[in-house]
C-alpha positions as CSV (number, residue, x, y, z in Angstrom):
1,M,-10.7,-8.6,32.0
2,H,-8.6,-5.6,30.9
3,R,-6.0,-8.0,29.4
4,V,-8.7,-9.9,27.4
5,L,-10.1,-6.6,26.1
6,V,-6.6,-5.4,25.0
7,R,-5.9,-8.7,23.2
8,C,-9.3,-8.6,21.5
9,C,-8.8,-5.0,20.3
10,L,-5.2,-5.7,19.2
11,G,-6.4,-8.8,17.3
12,F,-9.1,-6.7,15.6
13,L,-6.6,-4.0,14.6
14,I,-4.2,-6.5,13.1
15,S,-7.0,-8.1,11.2
16,C,-8.0,-4.6,9.8
17,V,-4.4,-4.0,8.6
18,V,-4.1,-7.4,7.0
19,I,-7.6,-7.2,5.3
20,T,-6.8,-3.7,4.1
21,G,-3.5,-4.8,2.6
22,L,-5.0,-7.9,1.0
23,S,-7.9,-5.8,-0.5
24,W,-5.3,-3.4,-1.9
25,A,-3.3,-6.3,-3.3
26,Q,-6.5,-7.8,-4.9
27,S,-7.5,-4.5,-6.4
28,T,-4.0,-4.3,-8.1
29,G,-4.2,-8.0,-9.2
30,L,-1.4,-9.1,-6.9
31,S,-1.6,-12.3,-5.0
32,S,-1.0,-12.1,-1.2
33,G,2.5,-13.6,-1.8
34,E,3.3,-10.9,-4.4
35,F,1.9,-8.2,-2.1
36,N,4.1,-9.4,0.8
37,E,7.1,-9.4,-1.5
38,L,6.3,-5.8,-2.6
39,V,6.1,-4.7,1.0
40,Q,9.4,-6.4,1.9
41,R,11.1,-4.8,-1.2
42,E,9.8,-1.3,-0.2
43,K,10.9,-1.8,3.5
44,S,14.5,-2.7,2.4
45,A,15.0,-0.2,-0.5
46,H,18.0,2.1,0.1
47,L,18.5,0.9,3.7
48,G,22.0,1.9,4.9
49,E,22.4,4.5,2.2
50,I,23.0,8.2,2.8
51,L,20.4,10.6,1.5
52,P,21.9,11.7,-1.8
53,E,22.2,15.2,-3.0
54,G,20.3,16.3,-6.1
55,I,16.7,15.5,-5.0
56,E,15.1,18.7,-6.0
57,L,11.6,19.5,-4.8
58,D,9.5,22.6,-4.3
59,M,9.9,23.7,-0.6
60,D,7.1,25.8,0.8
61,G,8.3,29.4,1.0
62,A,11.7,28.7,-0.7
63,G,11.0,27.5,-4.3
64,V,12.8,24.5,-5.8
65,V,15.6,23.3,-3.5
66,D,18.0,20.3,-3.0
67,I,16.2,18.8,0.0
68,R,19.5,17.5,1.5
69,Q,20.5,21.1,2.1
70,H,17.5,21.6,4.3
71,L,17.4,18.4,6.3
72,H,19.4,17.4,9.4
73,G,19.4,14.1,11.3
74,P,18.1,12.4,13.2
75,L,15.1,12.8,11.0
76,I,11.7,11.3,10.1
77,V,10.4,12.1,6.6
78,F,6.8,11.3,5.7
79,K,5.9,10.9,2.0
80,V,2.1,11.6,1.7
81,N,-0.6,12.3,-0.7
82,L,-3.0,14.9,0.8
83,D,-5.9,13.8,-1.3
84,D,-5.8,10.3,0.1
85,I,-4.5,10.4,3.7
86,N,-5.7,9.5,7.1
87,R,-6.4,12.9,8.7
88,K,-5.3,11.5,12.1
89,L,-1.7,11.2,10.7
90,L,-1.7,14.9,9.6
91,D,-3.1,15.9,13.0
92,A,-0.5,13.8,14.7
93,I,2.4,15.3,12.7
94,R,1.0,18.8,13.3
95,A,0.8,18.2,17.0
96,T,4.5,17.2,17.3
97,G,5.7,20.7,16.7
98,G,8.4,19.2,14.4
99,H,10.0,16.6,16.5
100,S,9.5,12.9,17.2
101,L,7.6,11.8,20.3
102,D,10.5,9.9,21.8
103,D,13.7,11.1,23.6
104,T,15.7,11.5,20.4
105,K,13.5,14.5,19.4
106,A,14.3,13.6,15.7
107,R,13.2,16.3,13.3
108,I,10.2,15.8,11.1
109,A,9.8,16.7,7.4
110,V,7.0,16.0,4.9
111,I,7.1,15.3,1.2
112,V,3.7,15.8,-0.5
113,V,3.4,13.9,-3.8
114,R,0.8,14.3,-6.6
115,N,0.3,17.9,-5.5
116,K,-0.7,19.8,-8.6
117,T,-2.7,22.4,-6.7
118,H,-0.4,23.2,-3.8
119,T,-3.0,22.1,-1.3
120,P,-2.2,24.2,1.9
121,V,-1.2,22.4,5.1
122,D,-1.0,24.2,8.3
123,F,2.1,22.6,9.8
124,P,4.3,24.6,12.1
125,E,7.2,26.4,10.5
126,S,9.5,23.9,12.2
127,I,8.2,21.1,9.8
128,P,9.7,21.6,6.3
129,V,7.2,20.7,3.6
130,F,8.4,19.7,0.2
131,R,6.1,19.2,-2.8
132,T,6.1,17.5,-6.2
133,E,3.5,16.9,-8.8
134,S,5.0,13.4,-9.4
135,D,4.1,10.3,-7.5
136,M,7.7,9.5,-6.7
137,E,7.4,5.8,-7.4
138,T,11.1,5.6,-8.4
139,G,14.3,7.0,-6.9
140,F,15.4,7.2,-3.3
141,F,12.0,8.0,-2.0
142,G,10.3,5.7,-4.5
143,G,7.6,3.2,-3.7
144,H,3.9,2.4,-4.2
145,F,2.6,2.8,-0.6
146,L,1.4,6.1,0.8
147,P,2.1,7.2,3.4
148,T,5.6,5.9,3.8
149,S,7.9,7.0,6.6
150,F,11.7,7.2,6.3
151,Y,14.0,7.3,9.3
152,F,17.4,8.8,9.0
153,D,20.3,8.8,11.6
154,Q,22.4,11.9,12.4
155,D,24.4,11.4,9.2
156,L,21.2,11.1,7.1
157,K,21.8,7.4,6.6
158,L,18.4,5.6,6.0
159,I,18.0,3.2,8.9
160,K,14.3,2.3,8.5
161,R,11.6,2.6,6.0
162,S,8.0,1.9,6.8
163,P,5.5,1.7,4.0
164,G,1.8,2.1,4.8
165,M,-0.1,3.3,7.8
166,P,-0.3,1.5,11.2
167,P,-3.6,1.6,13.1
168,D,-2.1,4.2,15.5
169,P,-0.4,7.1,13.5
170,N,1.6,8.0,16.6
171,E,3.7,4.8,16.0
172,M,5.1,6.5,13.0
173,L,6.3,9.5,15.1
174,H,8.7,7.5,17.3
175,F,12.3,7.2,16.1
176,P,13.4,3.5,15.9
177,V,15.8,2.2,18.6
178,Q,19.1,1.4,17.0
């Protein structure tokens, strides 16, 4: 009985993700094939590359900084828009205390895009928050999906990029097994 219930719930959640993605694709005029192609492009963008120097963003409490100087791997970076985000993800990030939920204890950082009003977030000091008024659709952190999570190894090499939001935000807080 339990196994049937789990399968039923999992099937429902997968359907919700697919339907949400397809409705987003339709609202932008993309066919499902074009939508899937966009997702695959975003998943593979800059994989294997080292986080470059020169990405300057406003860091809470420090002004404009080169973010590479403030980040150390292993690391998970979340690119979010506070005006359009699942609050469960913010709560999950906040609850981590700044480290992934797995044994790697990867650090966590947040990039807030489209942030013209400096919307306050009450993250622990251990979670660096960077802000920009831009949507960051181009460049190293570029892409059309929000949130997007970026996973960097100890050398700040991008090893995984995950556009969009899974049904359980805690999935985003686990460093990928290499």
